[in-house]
C-alpha positions as CSV (number, residue, x, y, z in Angstrom):
1,X,3.0,-6.0,-5.7
2,X,4.3,-9.3,-7.0
3,X,6.5,-11.3,-5.0
4,X,9.5,-11.5,-7.1
5,X,9.4,-7.9,-7.7
6,X,9.7,-7.5,-3.9
7,X,12.3,-9.6,-3.5
8,X,14.3,-7.4,-6.2
9,X,13.5,-4.5,-4.2
10,X,14.7,-5.7,-1.1
11,X,17.6,-7.4,-2.3
12,X,18.4,-4.3,-4.4
13,X,18.2,-2.1,-1.6
14,X,20.1,-3.9,1.1
15,X,23.0,-4.6,-1.9
16,X,23.1,-0.8,-3.1
17,X,23.2,0.4,0.7
18,X,26.2,-1.1,1.3
19,X,27.7,0.3,-1.5
20,X,26.1,3.7,-0.6
21,X,27.8,3.5,3.0
22,X,31.1,2.6,1.5
23,X,31.4,5.5,-1.2
24,X,29.9,7.6,1.4
25,X,33.0,8.1,3.3
26,X,34.8,9.1,0.3
27,X,32.4,12.3,-0.5
28,X,30.8,10.5,-3.1
29,X,27.1,11.6,-2.0
30,X,28.3,14.9,-1.0
31,X,26.6,16.6,-3.5
32,X,23.0,15.6,-5.0
33,X,23.2,13.9,-7.8
34,X,22.4,10.9,-10.0
35,X,23.7,8.5,-7.1
36,X,21.9,10.2,-4.8
37,X,18.5,10.3,-6.5
38,X,19.2,6.2,-7.0
39,X,19.9,5.6,-3.5
40,X,16.2,7.8,-2.6
41,X,14.2,6.0,-5.2
42,X,15.6,2.7,-3.8
43,X,14.6,3.7,-0.1
44,X,11.2,5.0,-1.0
45,X,10.5,1.8,-3.0
46,X,11.8,-0.5,0.0
47,X,9.4,1.4,2.5
48,X,6.4,1.2,0.6
49,X,7.5,-2.9,0.4
50,X,7.4,-2.8,4.2
51,X,4.3,-1.0,4.7
52,X,1.9,-2.8,1.9
53,X,3.2,-6.4,3.5
54,X,2.6,-4.4,6.9
55,X,6.2,-5.0,8.0
56,X,7.3,-1.8,9.9
57,X,10.6,-3.1,12.0
58,X,12.8,-2.5,9.1
59,X,11.5,1.1,8.4
60,X,13.9,3.1,10.4
61,X,16.9,1.3,8.2
62,X,15.6,3.5,4.8
63,X,15.1,6.3,6.7
64,X,18.2,6.7,7.4
65,X,19.5,6.2,4.3
66,X,17.1,9.2,3.1
67,X,18.7,11.3,6.0
68,X,22.1,10.6,4.9
69,X,20.9,11.8,1.1
70,X,19.1,14.8,1.8
71,X,21.1,16.1,5.1
72,X,23.3,18.6,3.1
73,X,20.5,19.4,0.4
74,X,17.9,20.1,3.2
75,X,20.3,21.6,5.7
76,X,19.3,19.3,8.5
77,X,21.3,18.7,11.5
78,X,24.8,17.2,10.6
79,X,24.8,13.3,12.3
80,X,27.6,10.6,11.4
81,X,26.4,8.2,9.3
82,X,27.7,5.4,11.7
83,X,25.7,6.9,14.3
84,X,22.5,6.9,12.3
85,X,23.3,3.6,11.0
86,X,23.6,2.0,14.9
87,X,20.2,4.1,15.8
88,X,18.9,2.3,12.9
89,X,19.5,-0.8,13.6
90,X,18.8,-0.4,17.3
91,X,15.4,1.2,16.6
92,X,14.8,-1.4,13.6
93,X,15.3,-4.2,16.4
94,X,12.9,-2.4,19.1
95,X,10.6,-2.6,16.8
96,X,10.4,-6.2,16.0
97,X,10.8,-7.0,19.7
98,X,7.4,-4.8,20.6
99,X,5.4,-5.7,16.9
100,X,3.3,-8.3,16.9
101,X,4.5,-11.4,15.4
102,X,2.2,-12.2,12.1
103,X,2.1,-16.1,11.1
104,X,1.1,-15.0,7.3
105,X,0.0,-12.5,5.0
106,X,-3.1,-10.3,5.0
107,X,-4.5,-10.8,1.6
108,X,-7.4,-13.1,1.3
109,X,-8.7,-15.1,-1.3
110,X,-12.5,-14.6,-2.8
111,X,-13.5,-18.4,-3.0
112,X,-17.2,-18.1,-4.3
113,X,-20.1,-14.9,-4.3
114,X,-22.4,-16.6,-1.5
115,X,-19.3,-17.6,0.4
116,X,-16.7,-15.9,3.1
117,X,-13.5,-15.1,2.0
118,X,-11.2,-17.5,2.8
119,X,-7.5,-16.3,4.4
120,X,-4.4,-18.3,3.0
121,X,-2.6,-18.7,5.7
122,X,-5.0,-16.1,8.9
123,X,-8.2,-15.2,9.0
124,X,-9.0,-11.4,8.8
125,X,-12.3,-11.0,9.8
126,X,-14.8,-8.8,7.2
127,X,-16.9,-6.5,9.0
128,X,-20.3,-5.4,7.2
129,X,-21.7,-1.9,6.9
130,X,-25.3,-2.2,6.4
131,X,-27.6,0.2,4.6
132,X,-24.9,3.6,4.6
133,X,-25.4,4.8,1.1
134,X,-22.3,6.9,1.4
135,X,-20.0,4.9,4.3
136,X,-16.5,6.2,4.8
137,X,-13.8,3.6,5.7
138,X,-10.4,4.1,7.2
139,X,-7.6,2.5,8.5
140,X,-4.3,4.0,10.1
141,X,-1.5,1.7,11.6
142,X,-3.2,-1.5,11.2
143,X,-5.6,-3.8,8.7
144,X,-9.4,-3.6,8.1
145,X,-11.6,-5.7,6.1
146,X,-15.1,-4.2,5.3
147,X,-18.0,-5.3,3.1
148,X,-20.4,-2.5,2.2
149,X,-24.0,-3.8,1.7
150,X,-26.4,-1.0,0.5
151,X,-29.1,-1.0,-1.7
152,X,-28.5,2.5,-3.2
153,X,-24.8,3.1,-3.1
154,X,-23.5,6.7,-4.2
155,X,-19.9,7.3,-2.6
156,X,-17.3,5.3,-0.6
157,X,-14.8,7.4,1.4
158,X,-11.6,5.3,1.6
159,X,-8.8,6.4,3.6
160,X,-5.8,3.8,4.4
161,X,-2.5,5.3,6.2
162,X,0.3,2.7,7.0
163,X,-1.9,0.0,6.4
164,X,-3.8,-2.6,4.8
165,X,-7.5,-2.3,3.8
166,X,-10.0,-4.5,2.1
167,X,-13.6,-3.5,0.7
168,X,-15.9,-6.0,-0.8
169,X,-18.5,-4.7,-3.5
170,X,-20.1,-7.7,-4.1
171,X,-23.2,-7.4,-1.9
172,X,-24.1,-3.2,-3.4
173,X,-26.0,-1.9,-5.8
174,X,-25.5,1.4,-7.4
175,X,-27.6,4.6,-7.0
176,X,-28.8,4.8,-10.1
177,X,-26.2,3.0,-11.7
178,X,-23.5,5.0,-10.7
179,X,-20.9,5.4,-7.9
180,X,-17.7,6.7,-6.9
181,X,-15.2,5.6,-4.1
182,X,-12.8,8.2,-3.3
183,X,-9.4,6.8,-2.3
184,X,-7.0,7.9,-0.5
185,X,-3.7,5.6,0.2
186,X,-0.3,6.8,1.5
187,X,2.3,4.3,2.5
188,X,-0.4,1.4,2.4
189,X,-2.3,-1.0,0.5
190,X,-5.9,-0.9,-0.6
191,X,-7.7,-3.9,-2.2
192,X,-11.1,-3.8,-3.5
193,X,-13.2,-6.8,-4.6
194,X,-15.5,-5.7,-7.5
195,X,-18.3,-7.8,-8.9
196,X,-17.8,-9.0,-12.3
197,X,-20.4,-7.5,-14.0
198,X,-19.2,-4.1,-13.4
199,X,-17.4,-1.3,-14.9
200,X,-14.5,0.5,-13.0
201,X,-13.2,3.7,-14.1
202,X,-9.7,4.8,-12.8
203,X,-9.1,8.9,-12.3
204,X,-6.6,8.0,-9.5
205,X,-3.7,10.3,-8.8
206,X,-0.7,8.5,-8.5
207,X,2.9,9.7,-7.1
208,X,5.3,6.9,-6.6
209,X,2.4,4.4,-6.2
210,X,0.9,1.7,-8.3
211,X,-2.7,0.9,-9.3
212,X,-3.3,-2.6,-10.6
213,X,-6.9,-2.9,-12.4
214,X,-7.0,-6.7,-12.9
215,X,-8.8,-8.4,-15.6
216,X,-12.7,-8.7,-15.4
217,X,-14.3,-12.4,-16.2
218,X,-16.0,-11.2,-19.1
219,X,-16.0,-7.3,-20.6
220,X,-19.0,-5.1,-19.4
221,X,-22.0,-4.7,-21.0
222,X,-22.8,-1.1,-22.4
223,X,-25.3,-1.1,-19.6
224,X,-23.2,-2.2,-17.1
225,X,-22.9,-0.5,-13.2
226,X,-20.0,1.8,-12.9
227,X,-17.8,2.6,-10.2
228,X,-15.5,5.5,-10.6
229,X,-12.1,5.6,-8.5
230,X,-10.9,8.9,-7.7
231,X,-8.3,10.4,-5.2
232,X,-5.0,9.9,-4.9
233,X,-2.4,7.0,-4.2
234,X,1.2,8.0,-2.9
235,X,4.0,5.1,-1.9
236,X,1.4,3.1,-1.5
237,X,-0.7,0.3,-4.2
238,X,-4.2,-0.3,-5.1
239,X,-5.5,-3.5,-6.4
240,X,-8.9,-4.1,-8.1
241,X,-9.8,-7.8,-8.0
242,X,-13.1,-9.0,-9.8
243,X,-15.1,-11.6,-8.4
244,X,-17.5,-13.8,-9.8
C-alpha cells in the first residue's frame, strides 16, 4: 500500500464523512443506496489502512459510520448520529491514550542475503523457526517477524488478524522443490520475503483486499523451486518481496 494511496483514502474518507453527516440530517441516507455504498466502501478502506499501519486509535470513527449506514437496513438499535459521533471520538481518544506510541513503521528493508534485516526507523526482532518442515505462525493485534530455517519445507500456515506479519523464506529449502504456504489474513498485512530465484504461484482468494506479487530480479528457471500461496485475504494485504 503506497503512501500516496494511503493519504488519498484518509483524506477522501474524512471529507466525505463530513458530507455524509450533513446529508444524513436530511434523511439522505435513510434508504440504502449508492451514497450508502460509497460511504461503506470508504469506511472499510479506512479500516484497512489503519490496521495495515497498526493505527488502531482511529478505528471507532469508521465503525461509527458503518453503524449509521447499516442500522436501518440490518434493524440495529436506533442510536442518534450525534451520540455515535461523540462516542466514536471519545473511544478514539481513549485508544490514543492507551495504545503505545510507535516511533516508526513496522516494515523492514532487506539489505543482503547474509545480513539481518535492518529497520528503516525501528528494529523488529526476527525470530528463527529452525527445523520445522510444517511451521505455523500466528499474530493477533500485534506484529511478528519470523525466519523459516528448514531443509525440507512442505507447508507453512500463516495467520494474521488485526496485525502485521513478516516471514522470511531465504533460509528454507523446499521439499522436492515444491511447498505450499496457506495464508489467512484478515484486517492485517503479511509480507513474504522470497529468494529471487524462486517461482511464486498466487492462488489466494481476496475479498476487499490486495496482493502485491512484486517483481523477481530475473525470470525463474523452468526447474526453479516453487512456492504456492493459498488461503484467503479479507480487508487486508499481502506483499511478496523477492530478495537476492
